[in-house]
N, C-alpha and C positions, 0 to 999 in steps of 0.2 A: 454310290456310297461315299466316294471321295467328296463330292459336292455337298452331301449332307453333313459330313464331318466338318468340312470347312465352315459351313453355315453355323453349326453348333459352336465352333471355336470363336467365330465372330461375335456371337451373342454374349460370350463370356468376357469380352474385352470391355474396357472402360467406356461407358455410354452405350454399349450395344443393346439394341432392343428396347431403348427407353425413349420417352417423349423428349422433344427438344427442350433444353433448359433444366432437365432432371438429371440427377447425378447417380452414378453407381453406388455412391455412399448413401446408406439408408438413414439419413439424419436431416432434421430441419436445418435450414441455413446453408446447405451445400448444393451447388448446381454445377452442371457441366458448362453452362453458359458463362462467358467471361464476366468479370466484375464491371460495374460502371467505371469508365475511364481506366480500364485495365492497363497495367504495366506490361503484362504478358497476354496478348490477345488470344493465344492458343490454350491458355490455362482455364480451368474451371474457377469457381469462386466459393470461398468460405466466408460467410458473413458472421461477424462478431458484434455483439451489442455493447453499448456503453450507457450506463446510468450514473450521472455525475451531478455535482452541485455546480451549476453553470451561471446562475444569475444572482439570486437574493439570499442564499443561505450563508452561514458563517464561514464556510470553507470554499466559497466560489473563487477567492483569489488563488487557491491551490487547485481546485477542480478544473479550471480552464487550462492552465499549463499542463496538468496531468493528461488531459484529453489530447492536447496538441502534441505532446511528446509521444503518446501512444500511436497517433496517426503517423508520426515520423518514423517510429520504430517499425511499424508494419509496412510502410512504404519502402523502407530499406530492405526488409525481407523480400518484398515483391521485386525490387530491383536486382536482388541476388537470385532471381528465378522462381521465387515462391516456395511452397512446401508441397512435395508429393504431387505436382501437377496442378496446384491451385494457387491463385493469388488470394490474399487476405484483405477483406474489406471491413474497416472499422469506422467508416464515416456515414454509411447509409442509415444505420439504426442507432442514433445518439439521442438520449432523453435527459431532461433536466429533472432532478428529484426534489429541488428546492430544499434539500436536506430535511425532508419530511417522510417518515416511514410509510404513511398511507399513499403519498404520491409515488414513492419508490415502487411500492407493490403494484399500483395502478399501471405505471408505465412498463414495468416488467411484463405484465400481462399483455400489453400492446405489442411487444416485440418478441415474446418467447417463441412463437411459432415460426419466426423468420430468421432466427440466429442459431448457430451451433452452440455457442458458448458466450460468456460475458467477458469482454476484454477489460471491463472495469465495472465494479459496483461500489460506489463511494459511500463511506460512512459505516460505522459499526451498528448503530440502532436501525439505520435504514436497511442495511443488508440483512440484519436479523429478521426483518419483517418478511423477507422473501425466502429465507432458508427452507421452510416447509415446501414452498413451491418449487424451489430448485431441486430438492430431494425427490419430489414427485416427478419432475420433468427430467431427472437425471442430467441436470444442467450443471456445468462447472463454471467457475468465474474467478478472475483475479480481483482481489479486494483492494480498494483504496482506503485502507485502514490497517491497524496492527493489533487488534484486540487478541488476547491470549485464547479466546474461544475458538479462533480459526484453526488452531492446531487439532481441535477435536471435531472438525467438520470436514468430511471427505470432499465436499463439493468446492471448497475454497482453496485456491492456490496461493497461499501467503508467502511473503518474502521478507527476510530480515527478522530481527528481534521483535518481540511484542512489547506493548506498553508496560506490562507487568515487569518484564526483564529490564526495560529502560529504567523504571523506578528503582529497582534493586541496584542496578549498576550506578545510577546517579548518587544514591546514598553511599554506597561503598567507595566511590571515587572521592567524595567529600570527607569521609572518615579517614581515608588514607592521606589526603592532601592537607586537610585543615583541622582535623581532630574535633569535629563538631559534637554537640550534645543534644540538639533538638532538630526535628524535622516537621514541617507542615506541608501537606499536600492540598492544593487548591485546584479544583477542576469541576468540569461537568460531571454529573453523576453517571454511574453505569459503566458501560463497556468501553468507554474512552478514558475520561478523567478518573473514574472509579477503578479501572484496571491498573492505571499507573499508580494511583494512591495505594492500592492493595500491595503492589510490589514494594513501594516505599515503606509501607508499614511492616512488611515482612523483614526487610533489611534493617529497619530501625530496631525492631525487636531483637534481631540477630546480633546487632551491635550495641545493645543496651542503651538506646537513645529514646528520648521522649518524642512521642508522635501525636500529631493532631491532624485530623482530616476536616476540610472545609469544602462543602459543595457550593457551587455557584452556577447560575443560569447564564445562557448566552446573552450578549448585548452590553453595550457600554454602560448603560444606566443601572445594570444589575450587579455591579462589582463593589458597591459601597461596603457591604458586609464582609466580603473577603479582605478588602483593603484594611478595614478596621481591625479584623482579627490578626492580620500580619503585623500591623503597627503596634497593637497592644501586646501581643505575645512575643514578638521579636525572635522568631525561630532562626537558627543558624542557616538552615536551608529551606527554601520554599520550592517545591516541585509543582510546576504548572501543567495542567491538562485542560487547556482552553483553546480558543481560536486566536489568531493573531491580533484581532481588535481588542479582545479582552486582555491579552498579554500586555499590550501597550498601556492600557488604562491602569492595570494593576501595578505594573512595575513603575510607571511614571508617577502615579499618585502616592504609592507607598514610599518611594524615594523622596518625594516632595514633603512628606510628613516625617522624614528623618530616619526611615528604615535603611540599614546598611548591610543587611544579610545577603546571602547568595541566592539568586533565582536560577533554576535549571528548568527548561521547558521541554516537554515531550515533543516529538517530531512535528506535529501539526500546529504547534504554537507560533512558529516563526514565519515571517514574510519579510524580505529585505526592504519592502516599502515602509516598514516601521522606522527605518533610519531617517525617513523624511518627516517624522512626526515630532512633536515636542518631547516625547519620551526618549528620543535617541540618546541623549547624554546618560540617562539612567540605565538604559539597556547596555551601553558600552561599559559602564562601570560595574554593573551588578548581575548581568545576565549571561548564562551559557546555554547552548543549544545541544540537546541530545539528538541522536540520529541513528539511522539504520545502515547507512553507508556514507561514503564521503560526499560532501556537498558538490554543487555544480562544477566548480573549477578543479576538482580532484583529477590527478593524472593516472587514469587507468584506461585500458583500451575501450571499455564500455563507455566511460565518461566522454572520451574523445569521439567515439562513434556517435554518441548522442549530440554533442556539440556540432559535429560535421553535418548530421542529418537535419538538425534544426536550423542551421545557418544563423544569421543575425537575429537576435531576439531583443525586443525593446528593454526588457528587464529580466536578466537571469534570475531564476526562481527555482527552489528545490522541489516545487511541484513537477517541473520538467524531469528532474532527476528521478523522482519516485515513479512517475508514469513510465519512464523508460525501463527502470529496473524491474518493476512489477510485470513487465511483459515477457521476460525470459522464460518463466515456468510454463506459460501457455504455449509459447513457441516450441519448447522442448516436448510438451505433451502432444501437440499436433504432429510433430515429426515422428515421435514414437508410435503414435496411433496409425498414421498413414503408412509407415514403413514396416510396422510389426504385424504379427498374426493376431489381430484383434477384430471383433465384429465391428463393422464400419457404421456404428450408430453411436448415440450418446453414451450408452452403457459401456461400449468398447472404449470410448475416449476416457471415461472415468477409470476404467481398468488400466489404461495406459498411464494415467496420472499416478495411480497407486504403485506403479512399477518403477518410478523414477528414483534412482539412488543419488544422482548428482545432477546439477544443472550448470551449464556454462554461462555465467553472468559476465563474462569478459572482464573479470577482475573487480567488478563492482561489489561482489560478495564472494566468499569462498565457495567452491563447487559443492562442498558438503552441506551448505545452507539449503540446498534444494532436495535433500533426502525426504522422500515421501513413503518409505517402505517399512518403517518401524512404529513402535508405540510412540505416542506424542511426547512422552517424557524423554524418550531417546532422541527424537528428531528436532525438538524445539531448538532453534538457534539462539544462543545466549550471549552473543557479543554485540555490543553497540559502540558508537563513537560519540565523543563530546567535542564541541567546537566553541570557540570564543567569538564574540562579535568583532567583525573586522570590516569597516566600511570600504576598504580597498579591495575586498574579495568579491568575485562576481555575484554571489548570492548573499553577501553580507556576513558570512561566517567562515572561519578557518579552523581546521582540526587541531586540537591540542592533545587529544587522547584517541588513538586509532583503535581498531577493533579490540575490545577487551571484555571479558566476562569476569565480573567481580566474584568474590567468594560466596556471596549469598545466592546469586543466580546459578553459579556452578554447582552448588550443593542442593539447591531446592528441588523437591519432587513435585512435578506438575501432575495433578490428578484431575484437573478441570480448570475452567476459566477462573482466574484469580478474583475477578470482581464478583463472582458468585460464591466465593468461599466464605 
């Protein structure tokens, strides 16, 4: 009887009674077999997928460093022993979405059965294309975007303020600092530029300002209409929701035609490489950068850990900063899931996500920014930062206004995505 009892006990241990390479965790992308090039050879492996803009899309200059920073983040986790007996692999299943929703959905289908979750799903319209699939598959993912819609999607582990909040805070900042009377939002339509524009419009109405929205398409050659509208109407503030290339064209050419108003760009509009373009003088004179946390050179434990893990990089870029910061919620979710009393499948991981009240961002964001337990209107993080262009700073910008929620964002009731309102 004793031998029978011992045999039964053995089958209950991790890996007992299972085929080699199969995990006691009943979820895709989890194995008892070590990761390729494992840091901890005795650990199992959790595979996370990455779908990013890596070559020809408008956000490739950000997507590449985001992906590199996430690889460095999870390597640091592995060097610290991993999580719950597992190393984390974010390099085996990396796909390029070309910033195309159809491609994004196609490559998601290629890796879905091989990964536990998504370490990155870049872009708002691209990620929206796979939300039904993620819901069906009980897949969670860290987004590389900040649309306000993510607060209403259980599968998405967003971090920081959203574009709508950014728009509100940018307008409120300018009202307080310069007593403006008119605002124009120029950006891509929908869940990126449209979301920021919606926030700017809400804040403009709250402050009694004139508001104009101008939609523009990606590409250098597509900006003539936006530039013409800016130069003709001369708004006090132009909120940009474009890519870095479009930002350089719009700011540079508007300034060349005599515009002297203030530009503020949503997070994805900036790349320090813009300081090497002919638009650099105009950007230094007229442009400010909104953000979700401090830029690359900020002194927090998280920023320092990022810089240490990355080592020397050719060009510091806040794609690195974003990729690192976005990884903390998934790390916290995996720790909660493996340590807690949850079913060890994707549904259990989703339940673990929904139990998170705080997340340790190592100072990059306040812990309460990670609350996943309440109504979206209660949990949406409403503070953003503003920076000025500074060629001497590692990523070309330096904070002038740290985490702040303006009166509009503080008082607004979020009932759904702003761009859909």
